[in-house]
C-alpha positions in Angstrom: 145.5 100.6 73.6 147.2 99.1 76.7 147.8 95.8 78.4 147.5 95.9 82.2 150.1 94.1 84.3 149.4 92.4 87.6 148.7 95.0 90.3 151.5 95.9 92.7 151.1 96.0 96.5 149.1 98.9 98.0 151.2 102.0 98.6 151.4 103.4 102.1 149.0 106.1 103.3 145.7 104.2 102.8 143.6 103.2 105.8 141.7 100.6 103.8 142.5 97.0 104.8 142.4 95.0 101.5 142.3 91.6 103.3 139.2 89.4 104.0 138.0 89.4 107.5 138.1 85.5 107.6 141.7 85.5 106.5 142.7 88.0 109.2 141.0 86.0 111.9 142.1 82.7 110.6 145.8 83.9 110.6 145.5 85.2 114.2 144.2 81.8 115.3 146.9 79.8 113.4 149.6 81.9 115.0 148.6 80.5 118.4 147.8 83.7 120.3 145.3 81.8 122.5 145.7 79.7 125.6 143.8 76.7 124.4 141.1 75.5 122.1 138.3 76.8 124.4 139.7 80.4 124.2 140.1 80.1 120.5 136.4 79.1 120.2 135.5 82.0 122.4 137.4 84.4 120.1 135.4 83.1 117.1 132.2 83.6 119.0 133.3 87.1 120.0 134.0 87.9 116.4 130.6 86.6 115.2 128.8 88.6 117.8 130.8 91.7 117.0 130.0 91.4 113.3 126.3 91.0 114.1 126.2 94.2 116.0 128.0 96.1 113.2 125.6 94.7 110.7 122.6 95.8 112.8 123.9 99.2 113.4 124.6 99.9 109.7 121.1 98.6 108.7 119.7 101.9 110.0 122.3 103.8 108.0 121.3 101.9 104.9 117.6 102.9 105.4 118.6 106.5 105.9 120.7 106.5 102.7 117.8 105.0 100.7 115.4 107.6 102.1 117.8 110.5 101.3 118.4 109.3 97.8 114.7 108.6 97.0 113.9 111.9 95.3 117.2 112.0 93.4 117.0 108.6 91.9 116.8 108.7 88.1 113.5 106.7 88.4 111.9 109.3 90.6 113.7 112.6 90.1 111.3 113.7 87.4 108.4 113.5 89.9 110.3 115.1 92.8 109.1 118.2 94.6 109.7 121.5 92.8 110.2 123.3 96.1 113.9 124.4 95.9 114.3 124.8 99.7 113.1 121.3 100.3 115.2 119.9 97.5 118.3 121.6 98.7 117.7 120.3 102.3 117.2 116.8 101.0 120.3 117.1 98.8 122.4 118.2 101.8 121.1 115.2 103.8 122.1 112.9 101.0 125.7 114.3 100.7 126.1 114.2 104.5 125.0 110.6 104.8 127.0 109.5 101.8 130.1 111.2 103.0 129.9 109.5 106.4 129.4 106.0 104.9 132.3 106.5 102.4 134.5 107.7 105.3 133.5 104.6 107.3 134.4 102.5 104.3 137.8 104.3 104.2 137.2 106.3 101.0 138.8 109.7 100.5 137.4 112.5 98.5 139.6 113.6 95.6 139.9 117.4 95.4 138.9 118.9 92.0 142.4 120.2 91.4 143.8 116.7 91.8 141.4 115.4 89.2 142.3 118.1 86.8 146.0 117.6 87.4 145.7 113.8 86.9 144.0 114.5 83.5 146.8 116.7 82.4 149.4 114.1 83.2 147.6 111.2 81.3 150.0 109.2 79.2 147.5 107.7 76.6 147.2 109.4 73.2 143.4 109.5 73.3 142.0 112.9 74.4 138.8 113.1 76.4 136.8 116.3 77.1 134.0 116.8 79.7 132.2 120.0 80.4 131.9 120.5 84.2 129.4 123.3 83.9 126.8 120.9 82.7 126.3 119.6 86.2 125.3 120.9 89.6 128.1 119.1 91.3 130.7 116.4 90.7 132.6 114.5 93.4 135.1 111.7 93.2 135.9 109.3 96.1 138.8 106.8 96.0 140.0 104.0 98.2 143.2 102.1 97.8 145.8 102.8 95.1 148.7 101.1 93.6 151.1 101.5 90.6 150.7 99.5 87.5 152.8 99.2 84.4 151.0 99.9 81.1 152.3 99.2 77.6 151.4 102.1 75.4 151.6 101.7 71.6 152.7 104.8 69.6 153.2 105.5 65.9 150.5 103.1 64.9 152.1 100.1 66.7 155.6 100.7 65.5 156.8 101.7 68.9 155.8 100.5 72.3 156.9 101.7 75.7 156.2 100.9 79.4 154.8 103.6 81.6 153.9 103.5 85.3 150.5 104.9 86.2 148.8 105.3 89.6 145.6 103.2 89.6 142.7 103.7 92.1 141.5 100.3 93.5 137.9 101.6 94.1 136.4 104.8 92.9 132.9 106.3 93.5 131.6 109.1 91.3 128.7 111.3 92.3 127.2 113.5 89.6 124.4 115.8 90.5 122.4 117.0 87.5 121.0 120.5 87.2 117.2 120.8 87.5 115.2 121.5 84.4 114.7 125.1 85.6 118.5 125.6 85.8 119.1 124.3 82.3 118.6 127.2 79.9 119.7 125.4 76.7 117.2 123.4 74.6 120.2 121.6 73.1 121.4 120.5 76.5 117.9 119.2 77.4 117.8 117.2 74.1 121.2 115.8 74.9 120.1 114.7 78.4 117.0 113.1 76.9 119.0 111.3 74.3 121.3 109.9 77.1 118.3 109.0 79.2 119.4 111.3 82.0 116.8 112.9 84.1 117.3 116.6 85.1 117.6 117.0 88.9 118.8 113.4 89.4 122.0 112.3 91.2 124.0 109.7 89.4 126.2 107.4 91.5 128.8 105.1 89.8 131.1 102.6 91.4 134.3 101.6 89.5 137.3 99.5 90.1 140.9 99.7 88.9 140.7 103.1 87.2 143.9 104.8 86.1 144.2 108.3 87.6 144.4 109.8 84.1 141.0 108.3 83.0 138.8 110.2 85.5 137.4 112.6 82.9 136.3 109.5 80.9 133.8 108.6 83.6 131.7 111.8 83.2 128.3 111.2 81.6 129.1 113.8 79.0 132.6 112.6 78.2 133.5 112.6 74.5 136.6 111.6 72.7 138.3 114.2 70.6 141.1 113.7 68.0 144.6 114.4 69.2 146.7 117.0 67.4 148.8 114.1 66.0 145.7 112.4 64.6 144.4 115.7 63.1 147.8 116.3 61.5 147.9 112.7 60.2 144.6 113.1 58.5 144.8 116.7 57.4 148.3 116.8 55.9 147.5 114.1 53.2 144.2 115.8 52.6 145.9 119.1 51.9 148.7 117.6 49.9 146.3 115.6 47.8 143.7 118.3 47.4 146.1 121.2 46.3 146.8 119.7 42.8 143.0 119.2 42.2 142.2 122.7 43.3 145.0 124.2 41.1 143.5 122.4 38.1 140.0 123.5 39.0 141.1 127.1 39.3 141.9 127.3 35.6 138.8 125.5 34.4 136.1 126.4 36.9 135.1 129.6 35.0 134.6 127.7 31.8 132.4 125.2 33.7 130.2 128.1 34.9 129.9 129.6 31.4 128.9 126.2 29.9 126.4 125.6 32.7 124.9 129.0 32.2 124.4 128.4 28.4 122.8 125.0 29.1 120.5 126.7 31.6 119.2 129.2 29.0 122.0 131.8 28.6 123.1 133.2 25.3 126.2 132.1 23.4 127.7 129.0 21.8 129.7 126.2 23.3 132.9 125.2 21.5 134.1 121.7 21.7 137.2 122.8 23.6 135.1 124.6 26.1 132.9 121.5 26.6 135.9 119.3 27.2 137.3 121.8 29.6 134.0 122.0 31.5 133.8 118.2 31.7 137.3 118.1 33.0 136.4 120.6 35.7 133.3 118.6 36.6 135.3 115.5 36.9 137.8 117.4 39.1 135.0 118.5 41.4 133.8 114.9 41.7 137.3 113.8 42.5 137.7 116.5 45.1 134.4 115.6 46.7 135.4 111.9 46.7 138.7 112.7 48.3 137.1 114.8 50.9 134.6 112.1 51.7 137.4 109.5 52.0 139.2 111.7 54.5 136.0 112.3 56.4 135.4 108.6 56.7 138.9 108.1 58.0 138.3 110.7 60.6 135.0 109.1 61.7 136.6 105.6 61.7 139.4 106.9 64.0 137.0 108.7 66.3 134.8 105.6 66.5 137.8 103.4 67.3 138.7 105.7 70.2 135.1 105.8 71.5 135.0 102.0 71.4 138.2 101.8 73.4 136.8 104.3 75.9 133.5 102.4 76.3 135.2 99.0 76.7 137.6 100.4 79.2 134.8 101.8 81.4 132.3 99.0 80.9 134.4 96.2 82.4 135.4 98.4 85.4 131.9 99.5 86.4 130.8 97.6 89.5 127.5 99.1 90.5 125.2 102.1 89.9 122.8 104.5 91.7 120.9 103.0 94.6 122.6 99.6 94.2 125.8 101.2 95.5 124.4 101.6 99.0 124.2 97.9 99.8 127.8 97.5 98.6 129.1 100.5 100.5 127.3 99.6 103.7 128.7 96.1 103.5 132.3 97.4 103.1 131.8 100.0 105.8 130.7 97.5 108.4 133.4 95.1 107.2 136.1 97.8 107.7 134.7 98.8 111.1 134.7 95.2 112.3 138.2 94.5 111.1 139.6 97.7 112.7 137.9 97.0 116.0 138.7 93.3 116.1 142.4 93.8 115.3 142.6 96.7 117.8 141.0 94.5 120.5 143.2 91.5 119.8 146.5 93.3 119.8 145.6 95.4 122.8 144.6 92.2 124.7 147.7 90.2 123.7 150.2 92.9 124.5 152.7 92.1 127.2 151.9 95.3 129.0 149.0 97.8 128.5 149.9 99.4 125.2 149.5 103.0 124.0 147.6 104.0 120.9 150.7 104.3 118.8 152.0 101.0 120.0 148.8 99.2 118.9 148.8 100.8 115.5 152.5 100.0 114.9 152.0 96.3 115.9 149.0 95.9 113.6 150.7 97.7 110.6 153.8 95.5 111.0 151.7 92.3 111.3 149.6 93.2 108.2 152.8 93.9 106.2 154.5 90.7 107.3 151.6 88.3 106.9 149.7 89.8 103.9 152.3 92.1 102.2 150.1 95.3 102.5 151.1 98.7 103.7 148.2 100.2 105.7 148.0 103.4 107.6 145.9 101.6 110.2 143.0 103.7 111.6 143.5 102.8 115.2 141.4 105.8 116.3 138.3 104.3 114.5 139.0 100.9 116.1 139.3 102.4 119.6 136.1 104.5 119.1 134.1 101.4 118.2 135.4 99.5 121.2 134.7 102.5 123.5 131.2 102.9 122.2 130.5 99.2 123.0 132.0 99.5 126.5 135.1 97.4 125.7 137.8 100.0 126.3 139.3 101.5 129.4 142.0 104.2 129.4 144.5 105.0 132.2 146.4 107.9 130.9 147.9 106.9 127.6 147.5 103.1 128.4 144.7 101.1 126.9 142.9 98.2 128.6 140.4 95.7 127.1 138.6 92.9 129.0 139.3 89.2 128.5 137.3 87.5 125.8 134.5 86.0 127.9 133.6 89.2 129.8 133.9 91.0 126.4 131.2 88.7 124.9 129.0 89.4 127.9 129.4 93.1 127.3 128.5 92.7 123.7 125.3 90.9 124.7 124.5 93.7 127.0 125.1 96.3 124.3 122.9 94.2 121.9 120.0 94.2 124.4 120.5 97.9 124.9 119.7 98.6 121.2 116.2 97.2 121.6 115.6 98.7 124.9 116.3 102.2 123.5 114.1 101.5 120.5 111.2 100.4 122.7 111.7 103.6 124.8 111.5 105.7 121.6 108.4 103.9 120.4 106.6 104.5 123.7 107.2 108.3 123.6 
């Protein structure tokens, strides 16, 4: 259907930093922003300590996500509690926890109207339908986006044209299934069973490089339907070829019925001419049936072709599913937090004079664009919040102050010890 070009650079407006942490830190070191080799070594030590703290803090978040998802996992949902109040409370906890982790990982939720609008603007000829009412809730979260050029074939390959489409770098889909008590249709229950989907479960899907017009194709109940052009292409020849056969049958079908009635015990005689006419009518019916079957097979072949394209397109873009997503999201969330805080600390520390929040953000955005060619709406507020929580930030009016590297490492050690002291205090209560 299409051939994807190389992705362009990220467009502005995303807070996601699509650069490895090691590459960021390595570039800072190479650019000589340190007094000597000892200060450079201290910076690497500071970064490692910081990452360790981020990892520890998010480990509790990972445990909470797993606990919240337990009764909604497809493996367990069938055995979950039938108490609707408890189920709703657990579901709210899951959504709240997942929302926070996705926000920390710099994902944004896509409003339903944006999803529907993207589907209407799709440029591929294949039509996909998905019934939203089959689910309790559907949510899309996206992170990072760029524009790609697609080559679309039309008129059965006779014509090709280039189109530009917005593509989401990372996409998370949450589909909450209705409980069995909420599903009133036996047909719907049979369809769920056929697809191995458990009522009451919550399906989580992680995709990469999904065109904005393909969002409907990610639904569990997505189905390919023939476009109006395909229907016309198959039906017009069927009508044109079937009309002459029907016209011939119209004049002979009555004779066929008379002959058939006589053979089945009716009264009367069969003339040779009538017998020939009846045989001609019978052959016409067989020809019409064969023609109809041929057109039906063409329809099925075209539909199967579209289904295969849809399945292949999604299969190679699916990164993870259900509970397996949590480890991946937690890893990216702590990675983003560490990068935001380390960049904020470094550029606040190396500024000629104590900078303001906007000055730090502008320096970091310009540095990322110059060194890595990415346009990022840097989330300096998140970086400052992390530094403040760990005792590494002081404010005087609009000016920001951070300690030198060695005292900063000592402060991180103190914060690390404080984690365990608080845990011991909780256990003793």
